[in-house]
C-alpha positions in Angstrom: 8.4 -18.5 -2.9 6.7 -16.0 -0.4 2.3 -15.8 -0.1 2.2 -12.4 -0.8 -0.5 -11.8 -3.0 0.9 -9.8 -6.6 -1.3 -6.9 -8.0 -0.1 -4.5 -11.1 -0.7 -0.6 -10.6 -1.1 1.3 -13.3 0.0 5.5 -12.0 1.4 8.3 -14.0 5.4 8.2 -14.4 5.7 11.5 -12.3 3.9 10.2 -9.4 5.5 6.4 -9.5 8.8 8.8 -9.6 7.7 10.8 -6.7 7.0 7.9 -4.8 10.7 6.3 -5.7 12.0 9.7 -4.5 9.7 9.5 -1.0 10.6 5.8 -0.2 14.4 6.5 -1.4 14.2 9.2 1.6 12.6 6.7 4.0 15.3 3.7 3.4 12.5 1.8 1.7 11.6 0.0 -2.2 8.8 1.3 -3.9 6.7 -1.9 -3.2 7.3 -1.2 0.6 6.7 2.6 1.2 3.1 1.6 -1.1 2.8 -1.3 1.5 2.9 1.6 4.4 0.8 3.6 3.0 -2.0 1.2 2.6 -1.4 -0.2 6.2 -2.1 2.8 7.3 -5.2 3.9 5.3 -6.5 0.7 6.4 -5.6 1.7 10.3 -7.2 5.3 9.7 -10.2 3.6 7.8 -10.8 0.7 10.8 -10.4 3.5 13.4 -13.3 5.3 12.1 -15.5 2.3 11.1 -14.7 -0.9 12.6 -12.4 -3.6 12.0 -12.6 -4.9 8.3 -13.7 -8.9 8.5 -10.2 -10.8 6.9 -11.4 -13.0 3.8 -14.3 -10.3 2.7 -13.1 -10.1 -1.1 -16.2 -9.9 -2.5 -16.1 -6.4 -2.9 
């Protein structure tokens, strides 16, 4: 068993289909594509606002 958190995402079927298309084009699963998008957004946010402290789950 891995140590990754699970998260349920509700999304419009058309958006999910388009995400699947992009993921397949990039040679990834939808899950890995979402992970890459999240990582990119975190980098962008931290570049503008500074590092987000780890373990800050009270928000």
